[in-house]
N, C-alpha and C positions, 0 to 999 in steps of 0.2 A: 504494499501500498504506501500512497504518495505520503510525504511527511507534513507536516504545515506548510503551504506554500503559498506565495502572494498572488494567484490566483486559481481559478475552479477549473480543475478537468471533466469533462466528461463520463471519463472513464480513467479511475486512477489507478487503474493496474497496469496501465500501460507506463507508467513512471518506473523508473530503473536508476539507482545511485551504485552500483555497483560494476564491477567487470564479468565481461561473459565468457567464460572460458571451460570448455571442453561440456557447454553447456550448465553447468553451472553460475548461482553470481557469485561473486567469491568479491575478500577484502585482498587490498595489498599486501603482500607477505608480512612487513614492517607494519602494517595495522595503521599507519598515516594516511590522512584523508587533506584534502587541499579545497579553497575556497572558493565560489562562485559569485561572482558578482554580477547584478543588473546592472548594466552600463546605463541605464536610463535614470539611476537614481544612484550610483556608486555604493549599493549598498549586499552584502552575503546575504542569498538566500538558501542557497545550500550549497550542498561538497559531494564531493567523488573520490573514490579511492587514486593514494600519490604512491603507482607500480611504482619499480625501478630495474634495474637490470636483474635482478636475482627474478624478476618474473616471467622473463623473457621463455625460458626453455621449456617450462609446463607448457605456457601457451601454444607454443613452436609444434612441441613437441605431438601436444592431441591435435594442432592442426594437419602434424602432417601424418597420424594415425586416421583422420577421417579422410584424407586425400586419398588414400589405398582405398579405398570404400567408393568415392566418391568419385573418383573419375571416371568409373566404371558404369556407372546410371547412366541409365539409357537417355539421349538427349530430351525428348518429346518430356519426359519425368519431370526434368531439371527445368523446362521451359513452364511446366505447371505448375512448379514450385513457385516459380518467379511470377505464372500470372496469380497465385492466389497471395504471395506477400505483396505484388501490386493494388488487390483488392484492399488488403488487411489498411495497408497506407492513405488508403483513399478513406478510407472508413475512419480512423483517427484521424484527417488531414486535420482539423480549426485543432485538437489536444495538442499535436507536434511541433502549429505554427506558434501555440503558445509557448511553449517551454524556447522555439527560436527566437521567439522576442525576447525574452528574458535574458535569452544566452547572449544575444550579439544585439541585440536595442532595435534592429529595424524594425518597422511600423508592422504592423499586423498585420494589415492588405499582403507587403511585399514579401511577408512569411507564407502566406498562404498562396503570393504568385510562385515561392521557390518550390511549394511543394506540387504546385503544379505541374510547374515546369520541369523539375526534377521526377515526377509519375514517368515522362515521356521514353526514360534512360531504363526503366522494370522491362515497362511496356514493349520497348524498342527491342531489349533482348533477349527475353521471354522468346522472339522471334527467329533473332538468331543463334539460339541455342541450335535448332534445327541447321541451321546452313551451313556448319563447318564442312567443310568438304577437301578433298584427294583430290589426285589427278593418275591418271594411265598414259603412258604414252609408248610410242616404238621407236627406239632409241634408232641411228643411225649401223650399230654393228646387228649382223642376221640374227637370227635368233632370240634375243632378247625382248624384255619390258620394263619398264620403270614403271615404279608405283610411286608416288607421295602419301602419306598419314600425316594429319592433323592429332597432336593430341595436346590436353592442358599440359602445365610446366610444372606445376607443384604447388608449392607455400607459397600465396601471394603478401606483399605487407602493403597497406595503403597508409600513407603520412599525409595527413590532411589539415586543411586551413580551418579558421575562425568563420569564415567572409559568407561562406554558402555550407555550413555544414550536411546538409541533407545530399544538397544537387553533387557535391563531390564524392560521396559515399556512392550515391546510385548509380552513378556515373562508372563509378570505379568496379563497387561490385557488382554491378548489374555485368559486366565483360568477363569478372576473373569467374564469377558463379555459371554465367554460361558456357564459357569454356571450360569447365569443369576443375577449375582450382579452388584450394578453400582458401579464405583470406582472414588478415587480421588486420584488424583497424585500432589504429592509434589516433584519437581523435586532438583536436587542439584541446590545451587546456582551460579556453574559455569557451566551448561549445561541448561538454563528452554527454550531457544527459538528453539533448536530441536525438543524438546517436545509438544512445544505446535502448529507443525506445525503438528504433530501424532496427540492431539483434535481436531482442525480444520478438517481434513481428515476423521475423525470416523465421525465427524456429516454431511458431505457429503456423507460420506457412508450410511447413513439413522438412525444412533444410535438416539434415543430421545434426546432430549436436557435433560439435568440432569447426563446422564449417564454416562458420559464422563467429567471430570471435572479435571483442573490444579489450583494448587496455587503456583507461584513462591513466593520467598523471600530470602533475604541478609545471609550471613552466620551467624550475629548476632543474627538475629528473627530466626534462623533456630529450636533449641532447644526449645524455645516455642509455637510456631507454631505448632514442632510436637508431643508435648507430651499434646497441645490442642485437636489437632486431635484424638490421641493415647487416650485419656480420656472422648472422647463424646461419653455420653451412645447410640446416634444412628449409632454409628460407633460397626460393630461387628465384622471384622476381619483388621489384619494390619500386609503389607508384608515388609520386610525390608532389604535391601542388602545394608553393610556396616563394619566398625569395628566391631571387637567382642565385644570393648570395650563399643561402642554405643549399639551394639545388646544389652549385659543384663541390659541396661538401659532400651530401649524400654520391653521389654519383663520384667520387673519390674512393669514397668507404667500398663501395660496392664493386667499385672496379677490381679489388682485391680477391674475390668472389670470381667475378666474371660473373655478374647475375644481371638478369634482363632488368632495365629501369627505365620508366618513362617520368618524365620533369616536363613538367605546366607551372612554366617561371613566372618573372615578373614581365608585365607589358609595358608600359610609356607611350600608350597609344595614343597616333596621331588623330584628329577629327577636321577632315578638308574640309571647307564650304565658299564653290565655284562662283562669281559673279550672277553668273546664270541658272542655278539651285531655287528650289522651290525652299525658301526662306524658313516660312513658317514649318514646314514639314522637318529641317535642318533641327531646329529648332525644337522643336517637339519631339525627337528623335534626343534629340542631344541632352535634354531635359531630362527624359527615362533614367537615359545612358550614363549621364553624371554624378546626378543625385541620386541616383537608388543605393539605400544602403548607406547613404553620408558620401559617398563616392569612394566605397571600400569595395572595391571591383576588379581585377585584375586585366580583365577588359573594358574597363572605362575607360571613358577619353581624356586624357593627361592633357592632352598637347591639343590649342585650337585653332586652328588654322584659317583665316577668313580673309577674300578678297579683298582687295582693298578698295573696289568698288560699291563692295555693301557691307563693310564694315562696323562703320559706324551705325548702321541701319540695324545688322545683325545682334550688336550690341545694346541696340535698346529694343528688342526683342525679347530677350536673351533678361533685361533688367526687370522686363514688365512679369515674366514666366516667372523668375526667378522671384520677385515680392511677393508676390501667391502661395507659395513652401509654409507649410505651419507647421513648424521643431517645435516637439515633444518627445514626452517618452512614446515608445511605440505600442504599447497597449490603451492608450487614450485616443477616444473618439475624435475622428479629425485627422489627425497627424499623418502631414506629411514628406516628414523627413525626423529621422530619430538623431540619437549621437553616434559618438566614433562607439568603437568597440573596447579600445585600450586608450587609458589616461596617455601613452607614449603618442596615439597616434595625436592628440591637442598640441601638443607639442612642435611636430613638427607641420603642421599646417602652421602656428603662430610665424616659426622659424621661415619658412616659404613665403609668408605672405610680407615679413620685413624685409626679406631678400629682394624680395621684389621693390618694396618701395624704394630699396638703396638703389636699384639697378633704373630706376627711371621708370617703376610700375605706376600704374593709376590704382587704388581702390575705389571702383563705384558703389562698393556696394558689399554688407559684411566687413569681415577682414580679422574678427574678434573670437575668443574665448568666452562660450556664456557662462562655461565650469568655473565656479570659481565668483559669479559675479550673484549680487543680491541673494545669494543662499543656493543657487542653481547648485547640488550635489553630482547630476548630469554630467556626464560627455561630453559634453553641446560646444559644438563650432558652430558660428552663424554661417548660412550659405554664402559666398565670396565672391565674388568680379573681379578681375582686375585685367585693365586694358594698357596698352604700349608694350606687349610682354616683347624680350626679345630671348638670343640664346645664351645670357651672360648668365641666366637665373637659374636658379637652385629647380622651380618646375620646368624648366626647358628640359634637366641632366637627370633627374631623379621621381621615380612615382610617388604621386601625392599621397593617394590612401586618406583622402581626408575631402571635405565639404568643399575645396577651393578649384576653379577656376581661371585659365587665364588663356588672353586672347592674343594670337599673334599676325601679324598682317604681312600677306607677299601677294607681289606683283601679277606671277604669272603659273603658268603648272609646272614649267621646268624648276622653281623658286621653290614652291610648293613641295614636290615630290625630292630636291633635294633636302628638304628642311626636315620634312617627313621620314625619312629613312638616316638621320644623322643619327641615331641611337644604337648604343648592343644588342638593345631587346626589339625583338620582330613577333608578337603573338601576333593582336589585330589591328588595322585601319579601316579608316572609314572613311570615304568623303562622297559630298551631295553636289550633284549636276545633272543634267540634260543633255548632254551631249555625247554621243552615244561613243565617237570612236575616241574621246578621253575618255569617258569608261572603258574602254579597253585596253588604251594603254596602262593608265593605272592600275587594272588588276594584275600588268603585267610588273607593273615597274615600282609597284608598292612595295617593301623587303616586309613580309609577314606572312603569317601563315593562314590568318583570315585577311577577308575583306569585305565590308561592307560598303557595301553600293548603293545610295540612296537608302537608306536601313541602320539603324543603331542596332537591331536586337536582332542579332544574327544562331544564335546557340540554338542548337535544335539535338534533338537525340538522331534525327538523321544525317547530322552534318558533322564531318570530323573535326575535334577542334585540338589543336595543340599549333606550338608556335615552330619561328628558327631561329637562327641567330641564339643570343645568350638568352632566351625567351624557354627553349629548350629543343625536347624530341620526342616523337612516339606522337600516335595521337589516341586521344578518348572519343568514345560515339564514333557515329557514321556504321556505312556498310563495310562489312567486315575487316575494318584495319583494328578498330577498339579492341574486339576479339582476337585479335593475331597476336595481339601483346601480348598472350597470356596461353600461348601455344609455342610449342617447336612443330618443326617438321623433320618427318622422320621418311628418308629417302629406300625402298626397297628394290633390288635390279634382280631378274629373276631368268635364267638362261634354260630355253627350251629344248629339252630333246626331241628329233623327228622332226618331218615335216610339219610346217606351218605353211 
């Protein structure tokens, strides 16, 4: 049963605050727990087990044992379990969304929207489970046949962030389970409880014990726990979403064991508006893309480039629309933008605004912390617009991950492409234009793994998700590619005897 919570659940039995290992709800071996804070008021509202490196082996051994039988389960059975899981998550959508809001701070409507988006992955990968196919061919050498079969790689580990805790899990676990892998999830310290609801519902759906495991931990123990998981010899696959800095460490650690790795890392994504764009269309898309979860998404617009002829007009449209945002606790009716999730994000936002002003930028809206002002204890920052941005600013060089938007001015397409590509990252790029020839050129010339063309919302279960350059490698979601991240290809060669 759920402890005393600051919100009401329709089904309190969905709430769990212990780790799931080998089908059992367990505490950390140390017995220690850590606090979970509501970003909307800065108060502790729950706790979770603070596991560390000593908890890893039991979880991995159980997951490996479960893999020995799960890998042989008929794909249709796995698909049926996936669809049952999908149905159970839909049934408990509103309860899970409540937990997400109190963990992340995002408005309840956004949390519900995350659930709706995320369920595309369970539905999609249920279908993909039965579409894993090998090949047969006749090679050049007479009397031979060559076969390939696809098999699950083994125990997978998912290291996930706090900004989209449901989406990150279902996108990763959906592919792993469809392939026939077992998975151990290490959620972010900020968002362990929403992830535990998914684990509980996976078991209710029929997945055998040990197939889906969760180890929660504090920020202090996250590095050692994660490294121990990555180094365990029975772990064959690691999928990580987070910063480029940490992603490089994960890649280095996993290279010692030559483990298969998928990395979805930093974004610093450009958003380009040309003179011929539908400005209302572009502004509406940018509002949703930038202010969603208070700017805390890897694919959010981080550098907004506007062509000279419409720069001021577009800034005016954005100012008007941004003034209409209602900042408040995510569970409060009418809130359209919540707090940032961690207090560190407040400091980073303030530093970027201060730096932008020193570099000649003009703050035309917002620009200040709300946290600590007039008794406000939530991690709030005013939605901020800056004009006159330039490449000397921190906001040009690093991801913001806060509700701060800077507008850069450009003259022509070549300059826009050069500025957009002037980053080590390459996750997503967005542009708005009605010129068909330009659309094709930009698709080919922008250096990003995903290109939004007259759209700011391009993520979907059907679409391969992943970046290039220092935004990582590997793909999540999409046909074939995502499941292949959890498969190995085995080649068989047969020599025929006699006439053929």
